[in-house]
PATI-6615 format. One record per residue (C-alpha): residue number from 1; x, y, z. Coordinates in pm, 1 decimal. Example, Ala and Ser with C-alpha at 12.3 -4.5 7.8 and 13.67 -1.06 7.14 Angstrom:
seq,east,north,up
1,1230.0,-450.0,780.0
2,1367.0,-106.0,714.0
//
This chain:
seq,east,north,up
1,258.0,7425.5,2863.7
2,487.3,7087.8,2793.0
3,776.8,7072.2,3047.8
4,888.5,6854.6,2799.5
5,1198.3,6949.2,2641.3
6,1173.7,6863.5,2292.1
7,1472.5,6711.7,2111.2
8,1561.3,6885.9,1746.8
9,1509.1,6627.2,1425.4
10,1865.7,6632.1,1343.9
11,1965.0,6544.3,1717.1
12,1714.4,6231.1,1693.3
13,1864.1,6141.9,1341.4
14,2175.7,6120.8,1491.0
15,2082.8,5927.5,1733.3
16,1971.7,5672.4,1512.2
17,2320.4,5708.9,1358.0
18,2515.9,5598.0,1616.6
19,2345.9,5303.6,1743.2
20,2340.0,5155.4,1409.4
21,2735.3,5247.1,1341.2
22,2927.3,5465.8,1633.9
23,3240.3,5584.2,1458.7
24,3382.2,5660.0,1808.0
25,3366.7,5333.9,1973.9
26,3317.8,5106.4,1669.7
27,3062.7,4967.6,1761.0
28,2782.1,4806.1,1516.4
29,2385.5,4788.9,1669.7
30,2526.3,4837.5,2001.5
31,2819.5,4589.9,1967.5
32,3173.4,4614.8,1878.4
33,3307.8,4355.8,1615.5
34,3464.6,4107.1,1912.5
35,3115.3,4116.1,2092.1
36,2942.3,3992.6,1794.1
37,3227.2,3768.2,1712.7
38,3222.7,3593.2,2020.1
39,2830.8,3556.5,1993.7
40,2824.6,3397.3,1668.9
41,3091.0,3143.1,1815.3
42,2862.4,3071.0,2082.0
43,2540.5,3007.3,1858.8
44,2791.5,2821.3,1571.2
45,2892.0,2577.7,1844.6
46,2611.5,2559.5,2007.6
47,2363.7,2478.9,1729.4
48,2655.5,2250.8,1607.4
49,2609.2,2047.7,1925.0
50,2227.2,2032.7,1865.1
51,2276.0,1888.9,1525.0
52,2589.7,1620.1,1611.9
53,2335.1,1516.0,1944.1
54,2039.6,1468.5,1693.1
55,2256.2,1292.9,1396.4
56,2422.6,1095.1,1648.4
57,2059.5,977.7,1800.6
58,1920.4,919.5,1457.4
59,2246.4,718.7,1378.5
60,2180.9,469.8,1714.1
61,1825.6,437.7,1619.7
62,1892.0,306.9,1262.6
63,2141.9,35.6,1385.7
64,1858.9,-95.5,1522.1
65,1575.4,-155.2,1223.1
66,1618.2,-381.3,1006.6
67,1643.4,-284.3,599.6
68,1426.2,-543.4,501.7
69,1151.5,-598.9,767.8
70,958.0,-370.8,1044.3
71,1071.8,-406.2,1404.7
72,732.1,-403.8,1497.8
73,461.8,-544.9,1323.8
74,181.9,-626.6,1572.0
75,-52.6,-401.7,1512.5
76,-183.2,-542.7,1127.2
77,-180.6,-962.9,1259.2
78,-411.2,-1010.2,1002.3
79,-458.8,-953.4,616.7
80,-737.1,-733.2,431.9
81,-866.0,-846.0,84.4
82,-878.8,-605.8,-200.4
83,-1013.9,-683.5,-528.2
84,-922.2,-600.0,-910.2
85,-1028.0,-417.3,-1074.9
86,-952.3,-144.1,-857.9
87,-1323.0,-15.7,-753.5
88,-1553.4,-135.9,-531.5
89,-1870.2,-43.7,-739.8
90,-1859.7,-232.3,-1064.2
91,-2126.1,-101.2,-1327.1
92,-2111.1,-104.6,-1681.8
93,-2314.0,-135.2,-2036.8
94,-2182.5,-490.6,-2137.5
95,-2296.5,-382.9,-2504.9
96,-2046.3,-75.3,-2497.9
97,-1711.6,-164.1,-2476.7
98,-1654.4,210.6,-2403.8
99,-1803.2,142.1,-2079.0
100,-1629.9,-167.6,-1915.6
101,-1266.3,-100.8,-2121.6
102,-1099.8,55.6,-1809.2
103,-1195.0,-241.9,-1616.6
104,-1019.3,-473.5,-1877.6
105,-700.8,-243.0,-1874.0
106,-712.5,-237.0,-1507.9
107,-667.4,-562.6,-1502.7
108,-480.9,-684.4,-1778.6
109,-197.9,-381.4,-1676.7
110,-201.2,-601.9,-1328.9
111,-141.4,-947.5,-1456.6
112,132.2,-848.1,-1672.6
113,395.7,-914.1,-1422.7
114,217.5,-1286.0,-1363.4
115,289.9,-1362.1,-1740.9
116,396.6,-1728.6,-1786.3
117,699.5,-1660.9,-1962.2
118,865.1,-1433.1,-1635.8
119,706.4,-1721.2,-1362.8
120,909.5,-1991.0,-1567.4
121,1197.5,-1841.1,-1472.6
122,1144.2,-1888.7,-1101.4
123,1216.6,-2242.4,-899.5
124,942.1,-2459.9,-861.6
125,817.3,-2495.2,-506.5
126,678.4,-2761.8,-274.6
127,273.2,-2729.8,-247.0
128,117.5,-2707.6,100.1
129,446.0,-2617.8,239.4
130,569.0,-2301.1,388.8
131,871.6,-2151.3,207.6
132,1113.9,-2064.1,483.8
133,1402.0,-1895.0,410.9
134,1530.5,-1715.9,715.2
135,1900.9,-1798.3,656.2
136,1890.0,-1800.2,296.0
137,2091.4,-1447.3,176.0
138,1915.8,-1217.6,-56.5
139,1692.3,-1146.8,-261.7
140,1461.1,-1452.9,-91.8
141,1340.7,-1672.2,-363.4
142,990.7,-1648.6,-488.7
143,709.7,-1869.7,-573.1
144,577.0,-1863.4,-938.8
145,213.8,-1793.9,-1015.4
146,107.3,-1825.3,-1325.5
147,-154.0,-1627.7,-1494.9
148,-238.6,-1949.3,-1724.2
149,-381.9,-2042.8,-1361.5
150,-676.2,-1804.8,-1389.6
151,-814.9,-2042.7,-1646.0
152,-1116.9,-1804.1,-1808.3
153,-1035.8,-1503.9,-1607.4
154,-663.4,-1488.9,-1703.1
155,-699.2,-1270.3,-1980.9
156,-544.6,-1569.7,-2241.7
157,-841.7,-1695.5,-2405.2
158,-1050.7,-1407.6,-2332.8
159,-912.4,-1039.7,-2378.8
160,-1214.4,-852.1,-2232.0
161,-1229.2,-1107.6,-1926.9
162,-1586.6,-1241.9,-1985.9
163,-1711.0,-812.5,-1920.8
164,-1838.2,-842.5,-2307.7
165,-2030.0,-1168.9,-2202.8
166,-2149.1,-1047.0,-1885.6
167,-2021.1,-1250.9,-1687.7
168,-1704.1,-1060.7,-1519.8
169,-1409.2,-1152.4,-1343.2
170,-1322.3,-1021.2,-1018.6
171,-960.6,-1098.2,-899.2
172,-905.0,-1144.2,-533.3
173,-593.3,-1088.8,-297.4
174,-447.1,-1069.4,26.9
175,-231.4,-769.0,146.6
176,110.0,-846.6,220.0
177,207.9,-888.2,606.9
178,594.0,-982.4,647.5
179,610.2,-1301.4,812.8
180,250.7,-1391.9,810.4
181,247.3,-1773.8,790.1
182,-165.3,-1883.9,738.3
183,-280.7,-2193.2,935.3
184,-510.9,-2453.8,844.6
185,-579.1,-2430.5,411.1
186,-685.4,-2068.2,333.3
187,-990.4,-2019.7,104.2
188,-1161.0,-1775.4,-66.3
189,-1560.6,-1795.9,-36.4
190,-1783.9,-1533.4,-196.1
191,-2159.2,-1492.6,-155.2
192,-2454.2,-1266.6,-234.9
193,-2566.5,-1009.4,42.2
194,-2910.1,-1010.9,-104.8
195,-3154.1,-1267.2,-56.1
196,-3328.1,-1366.1,-357.8
197,-3042.0,-1304.3,-623.5
198,-2882.5,-1664.0,-678.3
199,-2630.1,-1687.5,-995.7
200,-2296.8,-1958.0,-1030.9
201,-1960.8,-1837.6,-956.0
202,-1681.2,-2019.1,-1132.9
203,-1326.3,-1990.9,-941.0
204,-974.4,-2047.5,-1056.1
205,-797.2,-2192.1,-955.9
206,-1078.3,-2452.9,-875.5
207,-928.8,-2503.0,-502.1
208,-956.9,-2123.3,-462.5
209,-714.4,-2129.3,-193.0
210,-412.2,-1939.5,-119.9
211,-124.9,-2201.8,-119.0
212,127.6,-2213.9,188.4
213,398.9,-2190.5,-36.1
214,372.5,-1850.1,-121.6
215,456.8,-1776.2,281.2
216,614.0,-1625.5,459.5
217,664.9,-1274.5,306.4
218,1017.7,-1158.8,369.5
219,980.2,-788.9,234.1
220,970.0,-558.2,-55.3
221,1363.4,-548.4,-66.9
222,1414.3,-902.5,14.6
223,1169.0,-1051.4,-161.2
224,1216.0,-866.8,-468.9
225,1028.5,-1090.4,-735.1
226,772.4,-1182.8,-475.6
227,398.9,-1204.9,-645.4
228,98.4,-1270.2,-458.0
229,-130.4,-1544.6,-520.0
230,-478.1,-1451.5,-676.0
231,-781.8,-1599.4,-635.9
232,-1075.4,-1509.6,-966.8
233,-1436.0,-1551.4,-915.9
234,-1624.5,-1540.8,-1217.1
235,-1987.7,-1461.1,-1196.0
236,-2212.7,-1609.5,-1429.3
237,-2458.2,-1370.9,-1449.2
238,-2805.8,-1443.4,-1648.9
239,-3062.6,-1152.2,-1789.7
240,-3243.7,-1186.9,-1452.3
241,-2941.9,-1060.3,-1291.0
242,-2908.9,-756.4,-1496.4
243,-3024.3,-356.7,-1404.7
244,-2988.9,-471.5,-1002.1
245,-2727.0,-391.5,-781.6
246,-2599.4,-705.7,-665.2
247,-2388.3,-684.9,-348.5
248,-2129.3,-951.9,-265.4
249,-1873.3,-1075.4,-11.5
250,-1542.3,-1239.6,-24.5
251,-1428.2,-1369.0,291.9
252,-1085.5,-1561.6,394.7
253,-1160.4,-1860.5,571.5
254,-966.6,-2231.1,665.5
255,-777.5,-2065.8,841.6
256,-753.1,-2018.9,1251.9
257,-515.7,-1695.6,1260.3
258,-672.9,-1532.6,1002.9
259,-968.5,-1310.2,1081.8
260,-1302.6,-1249.0,879.3
261,-1550.8,-1099.2,1153.4
262,-1437.3,-803.3,1296.7
263,-1691.1,-525.4,1275.0
264,-1438.8,-241.5,1362.7
265,-1293.7,-315.2,1017.8
266,-1477.5,-453.6,744.7
267,-1144.9,-498.7,541.8
268,-990.1,-730.3,760.3
269,-1006.1,-1056.3,577.8
270,-1284.2,-980.7,378.8
271,-1410.9,-720.0,111.4
272,-1768.4,-596.2,23.3
273,-1838.1,-474.3,-343.9
274,-2144.9,-391.9,-581.7
275,-2203.4,-527.9,-937.3
276,-2481.5,-389.1,-1174.9
277,-2474.3,-467.8,-1522.3
278,-2688.9,-342.4,-1834.4
279,-2752.3,-406.1,-2138.3
//
């Protein structure tokens, strides 16, 4: 027989009701109204202080930053290379326009900002000389790069960029790095990686170099109308090259401060892509 005295159910229910709200003492959940007010006031002041401290810290930190350029950019000392169309595997049937139309459309869309009409609005720059504008007001002056400089790969003479002929055009450009000043005369050199394959490649502009007048870059906000210089490579493939996967590598050369041989980053100063054409 149990020695514990069992409380009636109505007494237990009354105890819970008194805990939630006791009409005799005026307590709610075990505390009076003044006690709850003091607790709420404490947490309001406490969290208000934390929010103010966080806001002050962020404001102080933001005062040290530049809206136009990152404070530290030493982690990316040398630019990578990318190509357009935006793929590393170009595969299509030259006899079927639907198989290469997406490449053509991508190139046409990408080159819209390089239209001569828009680039003619910019002031000409001195070729072979850095465009230093450290002390000039915003926005910074941008040097023109006309689409027509790409010759047969401009899409102006051949709207299919050579894809219908089996001689596709590939556009090569460097990634933007704020403040970069390439030394020497940087240029693009593309080679065939597979032994036994051999065909000509035509570059536009013929100098295949990145003129120093397009450097340095001052950032997206400061250099609002800036466009990167491009090198177009037209692959003069023949029928014997069709149905084969051709691997090509394009590198930046001619500049001592632009790396292209870092095995840890295969896109630093170079890009490797494949081309396969059928008919």
